[in-house]
N, C-alpha and C positions, 0 to 999 in steps of 0.2 A: 230250408225248403229248396233253395237254389241248387245246392250240392246234389240232392237226390234227383232232381229233374235233369241236371246236367249229366249225371251218371247214367240215367236211363237213355238219354238222347245220344250219348257217346256211341260211336260206331264200334260195336263189339263183334269180334270175329267169332263165329260159331261153327261147329262141325256141321257138315252137310247132313240133311235128313237121311236116315238109314245107316249112319256110321255105326259100326259094330264095336261095342265096348265090352271087354271082359273085366269083371270086378272079382278080385280074389281077396277075400277077407273072411276071417272066422267069426266076425261079429254080425249076427243077423240084423242088428239095428243099423250098422254102417252100410251093409249091403242094401237094405231096404231104402235107406236115405239116398244113397248114390243112384240106385236103380230108378227111384221116383224122379230125381232131378234130371237124369239122363233121358228117361222116357218122355218127360215133359218137353224136352228139346229134340224130340223125334229121333233119338238114338235107339238102336236095337241093343239090348243088354243081355249078356251071358253072365252066369254067376258060378263061382266055385268057393267053397268054404275051407279049402286047404290047398297047399302048394301042389301036391301030386295031381289032384283033380284039375287044378288050374292049368298045369302044363299040358295035360291030356287034351283039355278043351282048346287051348291055344294052338296046339299042333293040328287038331282036327278041324277047327273052325277058322283059324287064322284071322283073329279080330283086327280092327283098324287101330285099336288103342287098348292098353291094359292098365288098370289101377291095381297095384300089388301091395298088400300089407306086408310089413317086415316080420312081425311076430305072428307066426302061424303054427298050428299043430303039425307035427311031422317035419317035412322039409320047410325050412324058414324062407322068408322072402329073398334073402341074399342068395341062397342056393338055387331057388326057383329062378331068380334073375339070371344067374350064371348059366343055368341050363337052357333058358330061353334064348340067351345071347349066343350060345354055342350051336344051337339048332338052326340048320339052313332054312327051315320053314318059318321060324319065328324071330330070327336074329335082327330083323329091321323093324319089328313092330314097336312103336313108341311105348315106353313104360313109365308110368308115374308111380313112384313108391309112396306109401302112406304109413304113418305110425303115430301112435300117441305115447309111445315109450321114449322117454328122454334119452336113455342110454342107446336105444336103437337109432335114434336121430343122430347122435354123435357118431356112432359107428358108421352110419350111412355116409356122413361127410368124410370120415377117415378112409373108408373103403369104397369110394364111388366106382362101381364096377359096371358102368354102362346104362344106368337109369337115365331117363331124359329129364326128369324133374322129381321133386319131392314135395309132399303135402303133409303137414302135421295135423293130427287130430287134436281137438275138434276143429272142423273146418266149416267155412260158410259157403253158401251157394256161389257167391261171387268168386271165392277162391277156387272152387272146383272148375268153374268155366274159364277163369284166368289161366289155370294150369293147362286146361285143354287147348286154349288159344295159343299157348306157348309152343305146342307141338304141331300146329296146323300150318299148311302151306297157304299161298295166296288164294287158293280155291276152296278153302275150308276142309281140306283132306289131310288127315294125319300123315306126316312125312314118313315114307318108307324108303324108297330107292335113293332119295337124296342123301340120306344118312349113310347108306351102305358104302357109297363111293368114298365118303369122308373117313369112315372107319377103316376101309381097305387101305387108303393112303396112309393113315396114321399107323396101321400095323406094319406097312411096308417100310416106313421111316424108322420104326422101332426095331425092326428085324436087323440082325447083323448081316453084313454083306456075305454072299455065298462064296 
């Protein structure tokens, strides 16, 4: 009993109310589950069931955070991630990849191409909010600009001298 009470009393960082989260997953069950969890925590939730639609919504709405499944019909999550990272509008939006496919999980770790975090299915409510907390700044806002400077510096260091 003590562990449960301590866990509830622990200071948990939460996204500020109104945080816009895009969920891109082809499973209606996963989408419904994430949507309900996020809405209970006062997030505004956008939904896409495939990568192409997810990219369109991300470009149009510029969410604060994206949950992106790896295995999707059409363009897969890796290609969607690459596209979002190359787009000036979406390049700094924090992205948490999700997958229940063990092979995709291994591939993710081999080809880490700019995702901010990874969450394996099935997941718990605690894990969802722990992953969200990992991309929040001290004000409960998903990090955008703070990452772009780091990414630009890393790219400059990797580039050969002109």
